[in-house]
N, C-alpha and C positions, 0 to 999 in steps of 0.2 A: 402822535397823531390821535386826536380824539374822535375816532370813528371805529366802530367794531368791524371785525372781518366780514360779517354779514352785510353791513352797510357799504363797505368797500366793494364787495362783490356785486351788490345791486347797482351801485354807481357805474362800475366797469361794464356790466352787462347792458345797462340802459344806454350808455354812451356808444357802445358797439352797435346796438340796434339802430340808433339814429344817425351815427356818423361813420360807421364802418369799422372794420377790425384794425385799421392803421391809425385810428385816432388815439392820441395820448391824453390822459386826464391827470391833473395834479390838484391837490388840495393846497390852498394857501390861506393866509389870514390867521385869525385867532385859533381856529381848530387845529393848527399845527403845533400849538403850545400845550403840552400835557399839563402844565401847572395852571393854565387859565380855566375859567368856567364860562359856560354859556357860549354865545356867539352863533352866527349863522354858518352855513356850509358854503364856502367860497371855492368854486371850481374853475380851473382853466382847462379848456379842451382845445388841443392843437390838432388840426387836420392838415394832411399833406397836400390835398387837392382843393382847388377853389370850390366854394359852396355858393351857388346862386341863391339859395333859400336859407341862408345862415340864420337870419332872425327868426323865421318860422320854426326851424329845427331847435333853436335855443329855447323858445317858448315851450315847445313840446317836451324837451328834455326836463325843464324845471317842473312842468305839470306832472309828468310821469314819475319823477323822483319824489315829488310831494305825495303822490298817491301810494307809492311803494315804501317810502320811508316814514310816512306820517307827516302831519301838518307842521313843518318847520321851515324856517326861512332858508332858501337856497338861492345863491347868486351864481350865475354861470357866465364866463367869458369864453366865447368861441372864436378862435382865430384860424385863418387859413392864409395861404401865401399872399392873398390880396389885402389882408388886414394890416393897417398901419400899426407900427409898434408904439403904442401909447405908454406913458409911464406906468400905469397899473398893470399892463401886460408884461412889461419888463420886470417889474417887481414880482409878479406871479411866476414868471419863468425862472427867476433867480432864487426865490425862496420856497417855491412850491415843492411838495412831496408827492411822488407818484402814488396813485391810489391803487 
C-alpha cells in the first residue's frame, strides 16, 4: 500500500467525521501496488446505514482530504445498503485493502 501511516490516519479520521465510526474504508486501484508509481487515491467507503445525503458527504470527504493531504487526485465511492452493487464496487470490495 502506497500510503504513509499518517495519510492512512487522516483518511480514517476524516471518514469517521463524515460517515460515523461504523464506516469502513478501503484503498483500491493502483495505490495498492507497492511496485507501481503515481496514481490517484481510490477509496471505497462502506456505510452500514442508508445515507440520504450520500453525494454531498462524498464531495465533502474529497474536499477535506485534499485540504488535509495536499492537492492530489482522490476518488471516493461511498456505498450504503441502498447502493446497487456496480462492477467497480464489487472490484473495490474484492481487491481493496483496509486503510
